C-alpha positions in Angstrom: -36.7 -10.9 -19.5 -34.0 -12.4 -16.7 -33.4 -15.4 -19.4 -33.3 -12.6 -22.0 -30.7 -10.7 -20.3 -28.1 -13.7 -19.9 -25.3 -13.1 -22.9 -26.3 -15.8 -25.8 -23.8 -17.0 -28.5 -23.6 -14.2 -30.7 -22.5 -11.8 -27.5 -19.8 -14.5 -26.3 -19.0 -14.8 -29.9 -18.5 -10.8 -30.1 -16.7 -10.9 -26.5 -14.4 -13.6 -28.1 -13.1 -11.7 -31.2 -12.9 -8.6 -29.4 -9.0 -7.6 -28.6 -9.9 -6.1 -25.4 -11.1 -8.9 -23.9 -7.6 -10.6 -24.1 -6.3 -7.7 -21.8 -6.4 -9.3 -18.7 -7.9 -8.7 -15.2 -5.7 -6.2 -13.0 -4.6 -8.2 -10.1 -5.7 -5.5 -7.8 -6.8 -7.1 -4.0 -8.8 -3.9 -2.1 -8.1 -3.7 0.9 -7.9 -0.7 3.8 -4.5 0.8 3.1 -1.8 0.0 0.5 1.5 -2.1 1.5 3.2 -0.5 5.0 6.0 0.4 2.6 3.9 2.4 0.0 2.2 4.0 2.6 5.2 5.6 4.5 6.6 6.3 1.1 4.1 8.4 0.3 4.4 10.4 3.4 7.2 12.1 1.6 7.1 14.4 -1.7 10.3 14.0 -3.5 11.2 17.7 -2.9 11.8 17.1 0.9 14.9 14.8 -0.1 17.3 16.6 1.4 15.8 17.2 4.4 16.8 12.8 5.4 20.3 14.1 5.9 19.3 16.8 7.8 17.1 15.0 10.5 20.0 12.8 10.6 22.7 15.8 11.0 20.6 17.0 13.8 20.2 13.5 16.2 24.1 12.8 15.6 24.7 15.6 16.8 22.1 15.3 20.0 23.6 11.9 20.0 27.8 12.8 20.7 26.8 15.5 23.2 25.6 12.7 25.7 26.1 9.2 24.4 30.1 7.9 23.4 31.3 6.7 20.4 28.5 3.9 20.1 25.8 4.0 17.6 22.6 3.7 18.3 22.1 -0.4 17.4 24.4 -1.0 20.0 23.3 0.5 22.9 21.2 -1.5 25.3 17.0 -1.2 25.8 17.6 1.1 29.2 20.3 3.7 27.2 17.5 4.1 24.6 15.1 5.2 27.0 17.2 7.8 28.7 18.3 9.1 25.3 14.7 9.3 24.4 13.6 11.1 27.6 16.6 13.9 26.8 15.2 14.4 23.4 11.6 14.6 25.2 12.7 17.4 27.6 15.0 19.2 25.1 11.5 19.7 23.0 9.9 21.9 25.6 12.8 24.7 25.4 11.2 28.1 24.4 14.1 28.7 21.5 12.4 27.8 18.4 15.5 27.0 16.3 16.4 24.5 18.9 13.1 22.9 19.3 13.2 22.8 15.6 16.5 20.8 16.0 15.2 18.2 18.5 12.4 17.9 16.5 14.8 16.7 13.8 16.7 14.2 16.1 13.1 12.5 17.0 12.0 12.4 13.3 15.4 10.8 12.6 14.4 7.8 15.0 10.6 7.6 13.9 12.3 7.0 10.2 14.4 3.5 11.9 17.8 5.8 12.5 18.5 4.6 8.5 22.1 5.3 8.4 23.1 2.2 10.3 20.6 0.0 8.5 21.7 -1.8 5.4 18.6 -3.0 3.8 14.9 -1.3 3.9 13.5 -4.2 6.2 16.1 -3.6 8.8 14.9 0.1 8.7 11.1 -0.9 9.0 12.5 -3.0 12.2 13.9 -0.4 13.6 11.1 2.1 13.2 8.6 -0.7 14.6 11.1 -0.4 17.8 11.7 3.4 18.0 8.6 4.7 17.7 7.4 2.4 20.4 10.1 3.7 22.7 9.2 7.2 21.8 5.4 6.8 22.2 5.9 5.0 25.6 8.0 8.0 26.9 4.8 10.2 26.6 6.1 11.3 23.0 3.2 12.0 20.8 1.4 14.2 23.8 4.3 16.7 23.7 3.6 16.4 19.5 0.3 17.3 19.6 0.8 20.1 22.2 3.6 21.6 19.8 1.1 20.8 16.9 -1.4 23.2 18.6 1.1 25.7 19.2 2.1 25.9 15.3 -1.5 26.0 14.3 -2.5 29.1 16.6 0.5 30.6 15.6 -0.3 34.2 14.1 2.6 35.4 13.1 3.3 32.5 10.3 0.0 32.5 9.4 0.4 36.4 8.7 3.2 36.1 6.5 2.0 33.4 4.8 -0.8 35.5 3.4 1.0 38.0 2.5 3.3 36.3 0.3 3.0 35.9 -3.3 4.4 32.4 -3.8 4.2 29.9 -1.1 7.3 27.1 -0.3 8.5 24.1 1.4 9.9 26.8 3.9 6.9 28.1 5.1 6.1 24.7 6.5 8.6 23.1 7.8 7.9 23.3 11.8 4.7 21.8 10.6 6.0 18.9 8.2 8.7 17.9 10.8 5.6 17.5 13.7 3.5 15.8 11.1 5.7 13.5 10.1 6.6 12.0 13.0 3.0 11.8 14.1 2.3 10.0 11.2 4.4 7.7 11.2 3.8 6.8 14.9 0.0 6.2 13.8 0.5 4.3 10.5 3.4 1.8 12.4 1.5 1.2 15.7 -1.7 0.5 13.9 0.4 -2.2 11.8 -0.5 -5.2 13.9 2.2 -7.9 13.9 1.8 -11.2 15.2 5.6 -10.5 16.3 5.0 -7.9 18.7 5.6 -7.9 22.5 2.8 -8.3 24.6 3.9 -5.0 26.4 3.5 -3.6 22.5 -0.1 -5.0 22.2 -0.9 -3.2 25.7 0.5 0.2 24.1 -1.1 -0.1 21.0 -4.5 -0.4 22.4 -4.2 2.2 25.2 -2.9 4.6 22.3 -5.8 3.5 19.9 -8.1 4.3 22.9 -6.2 7.6 23.4 -6.5 8.6 20.2 -10.3 8.2 20.1 -10.7 10.5 23.3 -11.5 14.1 23.8 -7.9 14.1 25.8 -6.2 16.6 23.6 -7.5 19.5 24.1 -11.3 18.0 25.2 -11.5 16.9 21.5 -9.8 13.7 19.4 -7.2 14.3 17.4 -9.0 14.2 14.3 -11.5 17.0 15.3 -8.5 19.0 15.7 -7.1 17.7 12.7 -10.5 18.9 10.9 -9.6 22.2 12.3 -6.8 22.6 10.0 -8.1 21.2 7.2 -11.0 24.6 7.6 -8.2 27.0 8.4 -6.6 25.8 5.4 -9.4 26.4 2.9 -10.8 29.4 4.5 -7.3 31.1 3.5 -6.3 32.1 6.7 -3.4 29.7 6.6 -2.4 28.5 2.7 0.9 27.3 4.4 -0.8 24.1 5.9 1.2 20.9 4.4 -2.1 19.7 3.5 -1.2 15.9 2.3 0.4 15.0 5.4 -2.6 16.9 7.6 -5.1 14.8 5.3 -3.3 11.4 5.5 -2.6 11.4 9.4 -6.8 12.1 9.7 -7.3 9.4 7.3 -5.6 7.0 9.2 -5.9 8.5 12.6 -9.4 7.7 11.5 -9.0 4.3 10.3 -6.7 3.4 13.5 -9.8 4.7 15.8 -12.8 3.5 14.2 -11.7 0.5 12.6 -11.3 -0.7 9.0 -13.4 -2.7 6.3 -12.7 -6.2 8.2 -13.4 -4.3 11.9 -17.1 -2.6 10.0 -18.0 -6.3 9.2 -17.0 -7.4 12.8 -19.1 -5.4 14.3 -22.0 -5.3 12.0 -22.4 -9.5 12.7 -21.8 -8.6 16.6 -24.5 -5.6 16.8 -27.3 -8.4 14.7 -26.4 -11.0 17.0 -27.2 -8.4 20.1 -30.4 -7.3 18.4 -31.7 -10.8 17.7 -31.7 -10.5 13.7 -30.6 -13.2 11.3 -27.1 -13.4 10.3 -25.8 -11.9 7.0 -26.6 -13.8 4.2 -22.9 -13.7 2.8 -19.3 -11.7 3.7 -19.7 -9.5 0.5 -16.2 -8.6 0.7 -14.9 -12.5 0.3 -17.5 -12.5 -2.4 -16.2 -8.8 -4.2 -12.9 -11.3 -4.0 -14.1 -13.8 -6.2 -15.6 -11.9 -8.8 -13.8 -11.6 -12.1 -14.4 -8.5 -13.8 -16.5 -8.3 -17.4 -15.1 -7.8 -20.6 -15.3 -4.0 -21.5 -17.0 -1.8 -24.1 -15.1 -2.4 -27.5 -13.5 0.6 -28.7 -14.3 2.7 -31.9 -11.0 1.0 -33.4 -11.7 -2.5 -32.7 -14.7 -2.4 -33.8 -13.7 -0.8 -37.0 -11.6 -3.7 -37.3 -13.7 -6.6 -36.2 -15.9 -5.5 -39.4 -13.1 -5.8 -41.5 -11.8 -9.2 -40.3 -15.3 -10.2 -40.3 -16.2 -8.9 -43.9 -12.6 -11.0 -44.9 -14.0 -14.0 -43.0 -17.1 -13.8 -45.1 -16.1 -12.7 -48.2 -13.9 -16.3 -47.5 -16.6 -18.4 -46.7 -18.9 -17.2 -49.7 -16.2 -18.2 -52.3 -15.7 -21.5 -51.1 -19.3 -22.1 -50.4 -21.3 -20.5 -53.0 -23.8 -23.2 -53.9 -24.7 -22.5 -50.0 -25.9 -18.6 -50.8 -29.4 -19.6 -50.6 -28.8 -20.8 -47.1 -27.2 -18.4 -45.9 -29.1 -15.4 -46.5 -29.7 -14.8 -42.8 -27.3 -17.0 -40.1 -29.4 -17.0 -36.7 -26.4 -17.6 -34.9 -24.7 -14.8 -36.2 -23.9 -11.8 -34.6 -26.0 -8.9 -36.4 -23.7 -6.0 -37.5 -26.4 -3.4 -36.5 -26.2 -4.2 -32.7 -22.1 -4.7 -32.5 -21.8 -1.0 -31.4 -25.0 -0.7 -29.5 -22.9 -0.2 -26.2 -21.2 2.7 -27.5 -24.4 4.5 -28.9 -24.4 6.9 -25.9 -20.8 7.7 -25.6 -21.6 10.9 -27.7 -24.4 11.9 -25.4 -23.9 15.6 -23.9 -21.8 14.8 -20.2 -20.6 17.2 -17.8 -18.1 18.3 -20.0 -18.2 18.1 -23.9 -14.7 16.5 -24.1 -14.7 12.9 -24.2 -11.6 10.6 -24.2 -11.9 7.8 -26.4 -9.8 4.2 -25.4 -7.1 4.6 -27.9 -5.1 1.5 -29.2 -1.9 2.1 -27.8 -3.5 2.8 -24.1 -4.0 -1.2 -23.7 -3.0 -2.0 -20.3 0.9 -3.8 -20.3 0.7 -7.3 -19.5 1.0 -8.1 -15.4 3.5 -8.5 -13.4 3.9 -12.3 -11.9 2.3 -12.3 -8.5 1.2 -14.9 -7.0 -2.4 -16.2 -7.0 -4.8 -14.6 -4.3 -7.3 -16.8 -2.5 -10.6 -17.2 -3.7 -14.0 -17.9 -2.6 -14.9 -21.4 -3.9 -19.0 -20.0 -4.9 -21.6 -22.4 -6.5 -22.1 -21.5 -10.0 -25.1 -18.6 -10.6 -25.6 -15.5 -9.0 -23.0 -14.2 -6.9 -25.3 -12.6 -4.5 -28.0 -14.1 -2.0 -31.3 -11.9 -3.3 -33.4 -9.1 -0.6 -36.0 -7.4 -0.1 -37.2 -4.7 2.2 -40.1 -4.9 4.4 -41.5 -1.8 2.5 -41.4 -4.0 -0.4 -43.5 -6.6 1.3 -46.0 -4.0 2.3 -46.2 -2.5 -1.1 -46.7 -5.9 -2.5 -49.2 -6.9 -0.2 -51.2 -3.5 -0.5 -51.5 -4.1 -4.4 -52.7 -7.5 -4.0 -55.4 -6.6 -1.2 -56.5 -3.9 -3.6 -56.8 -6.1 -6.8 -58.3 -8.8 -5.0 -60.3 -8.0 -1.8 -60.6 -4.0 -2.5 -59.5 -3.4 1.1 -56.0 -2.4 2.5 -54.6 -3.1 6.0 -51.4 -0.4 5.9 -48.3 -1.8 7.5 -50.0 -5.3 8.3 -47.5 -8.2 6.6 -49.2 -11.3 8.0 -52.7 -10.7 7.5 -53.2 -12.8 3.9 -56.9 -14.1 4.4 -59.2 -13.9 1.3 -55.8 -14.0 -1.4 -54.9 -16.4 -3.9 -52.8 -19.4 -3.0 -49.8 -18.0 -5.1 -49.6 -14.9 -3.3 -49.3 -17.0 -0.3 -46.8 -18.3 -1.9 -45.2 -15.1 -3.1 -45.4 -13.7 0.6 -43.6 -16.9 2.0 -40.9 -16.3 -0.5 -40.3 -12.8 -0.1 -40.2 -13.5 4.2 -37.5 -15.8 3.4 -35.2 -12.9 1.7 -36.2 -10.2 3.6 -33.3 -8.1 5.0 -34.2 -7.2 8.6 -32.6 -4.1 10.3 -33.0 -2.4 13.8 -34.9 0.8 13.9 -34.1 3.0 16.7 -35.8 6.3 16.1 -38.4 5.6 17.5 -37.4 5.3 21.5 -39.6 5.0 24.8 -38.1 6.6 27.8 -34.4 7.6 28.4 -32.0 6.7 25.4 -29.3 4.9 26.0 -26.2 6.2 24.2 -23.0 3.8 23.4 -19.8 5.9 24.0 -18.0 4.3 21.6 -15.2 6.0 19.3 -17.7 6.5 16.4 -20.1 8.3 18.7 -17.4 10.5 20.5 -16.2 11.8 16.9 -19.3 12.4 15.8 -19.9 14.4 18.7 -16.8 16.3 17.8 -17.1 17.3 14.1 -21.3 17.4 15.0 -21.2 21.6 15.4 -18.9 22.3 12.6 -19.9 19.0 9.7 -20.8 20.9 7.2 -18.1 23.5 7.0 -15.8 20.4 7.4 -17.5 18.5 4.1 -16.8 21.7 2.3 -13.5 22.2 3.1 -12.9 18.1 2.1 -14.7 18.4 -1.4 -13.2 22.2 -2.1 -9.7 20.0 -1.8 -10.6 17.0 -3.9 -11.7 19.5 -6.7 -8.5 21.0 -7.2 -6.8 18.0 -6.9 -8.9 16.0 -9.6 -7.0 16.0 -12.9 -10.0 17.4 -14.6 -10.0 20.7 -12.8 -8.4 23.8 -14.7 -6.4 26.2 -13.0 -8.5 29.3 -11.4 -7.5 32.0 -9.7 -9.7 31.8 -6.7 -8.8 28.1 -6.5 -7.0 26.9 -3.2 -3.3 26.6 -3.6 -2.6 22.4 -2.8 1.0 22.4 -3.8 2.4 24.6 -0.8 4.2 21.5 0.6 5.7 20.2 -2.5 6.9 23.7 -4.4 11.0 24.4 -3.3 12.0 27.6 -2.9 13.6 27.9 -6.1 12.3 26.6 -9.2 13.6 24.4 -11.7 16.2 25.0 -14.2 16.9 21.8 -16.0 14.7 19.9 -18.3 15.3 17.1 -15.9 14.0 18.9 -12.7 11.2 19.6 -14.2 10.2 16.9 -15.2 11.1 15.3 -11.2 8.7 18.2 -10.1 6.1 17.3 -12.9 6.1 13.8 -11.3 6.1 15.1 -7.8 3.2 17.3 -8.5 0.8 14.7 -10.3 1.7 12.2 -7.4 0.7 14.8 -4.5 -2.6 15.2 -6.1 -3.0 11.4 -6.3 -2.5 11.4 -3.1 -4.7 14.0 -1.8 -7.5 12.3 -3.6 -6.4 8.8 -2.0 -6.9 10.5 1.5 -9.9 12.2 1.3 -11.9 9.2 -0.8 -11.0 6.8 2.0 -11.8 9.8 4.5 -15.3 10.5 3.6 -16.3 6.5 2.7 -14.6 5.2 6.2 -16.7 8.2 7.9 -19.9 7.1 6.0 -19.8 3.5 6.8 -18.9 3.8 10.7 -22.0 6.7 11.0 -24.3 4.3 9.3 -23.7 1.8 11.4 -23.6 3.5 14.5 -27.2 5.6 14.2 -28.9 5.7 10.5 -29.2 9.7 11.2 -25.5 10.3 11.3 -24.8 8.7 8.5 -28.1 11.0 6.9 -26.7 14.1 8.4 -23.3 13.7 6.5 -24.8 12.3 3.4 -27.0 15.5 3.1 -24.2 18.0 3.5 -22.2 16.1 1.2 -25.2 16.4 -1.3 -25.7 20.2 -0.8 -22.0 20.8 -1.2 -22.1 19.6 -4.7 -20.8 15.6 -4.2 -22.3 14.0 -6.9 -21.4 16.3 -9.9 -17.7 16.6 -8.7 -17.4 12.8 -8.4 -18.8 12.5 -12.2 -16.5 15.3 -13.0 -13.8 13.5 -11.7 -14.9 10.6 -13.8 -15.4 12.6 -16.9 -11.4 12.0 -18.0 -9.7 8.6 -20.0 -10.2 6.7 -16.5 -7.7 4.2 -18.1 -5.1 7.0 -18.4 -5.4 7.6 -14.8 -5.3 4.1 -13.3 -2.7 3.2 -15.3 -0.5 6.7 -14.5 2.9 6.2 -13.6 3.8 8.9 -11.6 6.0 7.6 -9.3 10.1 7.4 -9.2 10.6 4.3 -7.0 14.5 4.9 -6.1 13.5 8.4 -4.9 11.0 6.4 -2.1 11.6 6.4 1.2 13.4 3.9 2.9 14.9 2.9 -0.7 16.5 6.1 -1.1 18.1 6.3 2.4 19.7 2.8 2.3 20.7 2.3 -1.3 22.9 4.9 -3.2 21.1 6.3 -5.9 21.6 5.9 -9.3 21.6 8.9 -11.8 18.3 10.1 -12.8 17.7 10.7 -16.4 15.4 12.0 -18.4 14.4 8.7 -20.1 13.9 6.6 -16.8 11.8 9.1 -15.7 9.5 9.5 -18.8 9.4 5.5 -18.8 8.3 5.2 -15.2 7.8 1.9 -13.0 6.4 -1.2 -14.4 3.4 -1.8 -12.5 0.1 -3.0 -14.7 -1.7 -0.1 -13.0 -1.2 2.4 -10.2 -2.6 0.7 -6.6 -3.6 4.8 -5.3 -5.2 5.9 -8.2 -7.6 2.5 -8.8 -8.2 2.7 -5.0 -9.4 6.2 -5.1 -11.7 5.6 -7.9 -13.4 2.6 -6.3 -13.9 4.6 -3.4 -15.6 7.6 -4.9 -17.9 5.2 -6.6 -19.0 3.4 -3.5 -19.3 7.2 -2.1 -21.7 8.0 -4.7 -23.6 4.8 -4.3 -24.2 5.5 -1.2 -25.5 8.9 -1.2 -27.5 8.2 -4.3 -29.3 4.4 -2.6 -32.8 4.9 -2.0 -32.5 8.1 -2.6 -34.6 8.9 -6.1 -34.0 12.6 -5.8 -30.4 12.0 -5.6 -30.7 9.3 -8.3 -32.8 12.2 -10.4 -29.2 14.0 -10.2 -27.1 11.5 -11.7 -29.7 11.3 -14.8 -29.6 15.0 -14.9 -25.9 15.6 -15.1 -25.9 12.6 -17.9 -23.6 10.1 -15.9 -24.6 7.0 -18.3 -22.0 7.5 -20.7 -19.3 9.0 -18.0 -19.9 5.8 -16.1 -20.1 3.1 -19.0 -16.4 4.5 -19.9 -15.1 3.5 -16.7 -16.5 -0.1 -17.4 -13.6 -0.1 -19.5 -11.3 -1.1 -16.8 -10.9 -4.6 -16.0 -11.5 -4.6 -12.5 -14.6 -6.4 -10.7 -14.8 -4.3 -7.8 -15.0 -1.3 -9.7 -17.0 -2.4 -12.5 -19.5 -3.9 -9.9 -19.9 -0.4 -8.3 -20.3 1.3 -11.8 -23.4 -1.0 -12.5 -24.8 -0.4 -9.5 -25.0 3.5 -10.3 -26.3 2.3 -13.9 -28.6 0.2 -12.3 -30.6 2.4 -9.8 -31.2 5.0 -12.8 -32.1 2.2 -15.4 -35.8 3.5 -14.9 -35.2 6.6 -15.8 -33.0 6.5 -19.0 -36.2 5.5 -21.0 -36.8 2.7 -23.5 -34.4 3.0 -26.2 -31.0 3.5 -23.7 -31.9 0.1 -22.8 -32.5 -0.9 -25.9 -29.3 -0.4 -27.3 -27.5 -1.4 -24.0 -28.5 -5.0 -24.0 -24.6 -5.7 -22.9 -24.5 -3.5 -20.0 -28.3 -4.4 -18.8 -26.8 -8.3 -19.1 -23.9 -7.2 -16.9 -26.1 -5.9 -14.4 -28.4 -8.9 -14.2 -24.7 -11.0 -13.5 -23.0 -9.3 -10.9 -25.7 -6.5 -8.9 -27.7 -8.0 -6.1 -31.4 -8.8 -7.0 -34.2 -6.8 -4.9 -36.9 -9.1 -5.3 -40.2 -6.7 -6.9 -37.6 -4.7 -8.0 -38.7 -3.0 -11.6 -35.2 -1.6 -12.5 -35.1 -3.2 -16.2 -38.3 -2.2 -17.5 -39.3 1.4 -15.8 -42.9 1.0 -14.7 -42.2 1.1 -11.5 -44.1 4.3 -9.2 -41.0 5.5 -8.5 -40.2 6.5 -12.0 -42.7 9.3 -11.7 -41.9 12.4 -11.2 -42.6 14.1 -7.8 -41.5 17.1 -5.6 -38.0 15.6 -4.8 -37.3 18.5 -2.5 -39.9 17.8 -0.1 -38.2 14.8 0.3 -35.0 16.4 1.1 -36.5 18.2 3.2 -38.6 15.7 5.2 -35.2 14.1 5.8 -33.7 17.1 6.8 -36.3 17.9 9.5 -36.1 14.3 11.1 -32.4 15.0 11.3 -32.3 18.2 13.1 -34.9 16.7 15.0 -32.6 13.6 16.1 -29.1 15.9 16.4 -31.4 18.6 18.6 -32.7 15.5 20.9 -29.7 13.6 21.0 -27.1 16.6 21.4 -28.7 20.1 22.2 -28.9 19.5 26.1 -28.7 23.2 27.2 -31.7 23.8 25.0 -34.3 21.3 26.1 -37.2 21.8 24.1 -40.0 19.6 24.9 -41.2 18.9 21.6 -37.6 17.1 20.9 -37.6 14.9 24.1 -38.3 11.2 24.5 -41.8 10.4 25.1 -43.6 7.3 26.5 -46.5 6.3 24.1 -47.1 2.9 26.0 -50.2 2.5 27.6 -49.1 0.2 30.1 -45.8 1.8 31.4 -48.0 5.1 31.5 -50.5 4.0 33.8 -48.0 1.2 35.8 -45.9 4.9 36.9 -47.2 5.6 40.3 -47.9 9.1 40.9 -48.0 11.1 44.1 -51.0 13.6 44.5 -51.1 15.9 47.3 -52.3 15.1 50.6 -55.4 17.9 50.2 -56.7 15.8 47.0 -56.5 12.9 48.8 -59.0 14.7 51.9 -61.7 15.6 49.0 -61.6 12.9 46.7 -65.2 12.6 47.1 -65.8 16.2 46.2 -64.0 15.9 43.6 -65.5 12.7 41.9 -69.3 14.5 42.6 -67.9 18.2 40.9 -65.7 16.1 38.0 -67.5 13.1 37.5 -70.8 12.6 38.5 -72.0 15.8 38.2 -71.1 16.1 34.6 -73.6 15.1 31.4 -71.8 12.4 29.1 -73.3 11.7 25.5 -72.7 8.2 25.5 -73.8 8.5 21.6 -71.0 10.8 20.8 -68.3 8.6 22.3 -69.6 5.4 20.3 -69.2 7.1 17.1 
């Protein structure tokens, strides 16, 4: 089968003549975040533009009242610190207007005192200096207290609930506070080798405090999760949700660590547990992969057939004497197979509407960029094969039943009586077995490492189901495939102006702003969910399973499939940005005159980084929810995800294609022989790019896993195990003896010292006579 699945000359010829195969790979490098400037600019909506000048005005009024005619950049470090302390003291006044004015002055400092800078680099440099200064004098703790006051401001909440339309003006105080906090977290987490030694100490201290329960006895992320649920419940519709989600994402990223840190933690934990090292670094392998040619669109197939017909006609004219030998050319692609990969695009999916790739939507030529670092890998498959211990057990069980007629349960060492080839197979399987540490069964007291991930899980555990539902509600409202409904939540409160646009240009600008706003929300939520799933899985498997199960219960799987049931190429190449209005460009340079043509043209980028980032994150989440869960894999089949996922293969980016192919691979055995027969090029791509699991019969569908069983029982058993784990480890108030750790080691139990009462020791002989010697023992029954 593996030989048949490799692309032959006919497939290569078809790919070469395919017009879409000439489109270049997207030069996209997956990372924790986009470039720092892009992450800063996405904090602000274009509607907030006039507030930059207002922040400057508030700062200069405070500055002139206490300092001479010098500029901020002309003061020395002591004077900078003194003014920062004055602003911090002024932040504690009772009058709301005065407090907001001081907060705007602090925000202007965090924005880099841009009026005194002449370039974007200078603004970013002063941002970094000012933010470390603000953190050092204790500004962040004061901001958290003010944010708590605004969250509990019942007057503002009730006023917003009664309003028929909410705008930017309803969230002014919250937006100013969240802007400062976001700029501080985003700037401090950027590790710069040129930083002063004291800045590095400040960064590590801030990271620890941010992940510790120092703010209202809970990590800052738990407070932000509370804002999300309060917004979704309808009690605080004025909350600026985009800023809350961005701050939540960056707080989790900073305290727990990104994907590089995850890899380091995984390597360290495997060393501590004495497990063999990982076969490869998955991040480096994925970065070295190249994208496959996407399936051809209908218009391309028609054009190819016409070109081939013209070529064949010319060949017949020139070589009519060879007609007898050209009736069947074994090296020419069979016409009946050319559209095999698109036969299923007409299948029913979640929604009946489909979006075929149009000819004029082919990606623009790439912008010249320096070549990214690629790992030189040996020719062949990119991944080392893997196998689980369970797979070895199943293989040995079936071999013993076949050749000997008995089974030994989970014994994977005894091979007596089995043929020599079986011995060799077991040896090969054990060489690629992926070992893991099973910490589910614990003897005695359980030691819990109080790391940032553990503290966060303990903080969100009581309300985790509500948090997941709230995030998915907002994701649904921000998805481009969602239709406006009266009962859906309003996520545009922090982008809509007080006065609606009156000209075509203003309407176009607001339309771009709204679409950009939704894209940023999707980006933040997808990154939050993926980071939490990965960190919880590394910390304890049941923490991961608890979150994953509640995502499944909240319909996360059909929601992600609904998100991808659109013209995904249009989404990834969308141009919902106005570069001249992005911070800090808009405050450094003079703004050119905007026209309808310039807004419609957009930027010159080949793709939208945040949208491609969001798509990859959502695919990774879908993979994590369905991996080794047959009941959830069946949900992919039931919701007819195959044609939706296949359309996503049109995006020529290796990492995105890899996760799409993984999702197709897990359901291949359930899709039937006809689907596999008509999608051999997709099967070949799976073979070439996805890791092989030995003994995994994914391509044939003969596995026992392909047979139906009670899927509900599988989820119920998992849920019962998760509840036992949470109750044993975190429910200290109700110590149920059934959930307490049990020492099952015979030597340990017999070795424990038991203090017997004094009267028992004095009457020990009588006890032996009464309880042991005088009791008749039936040795035959004992032996049986």
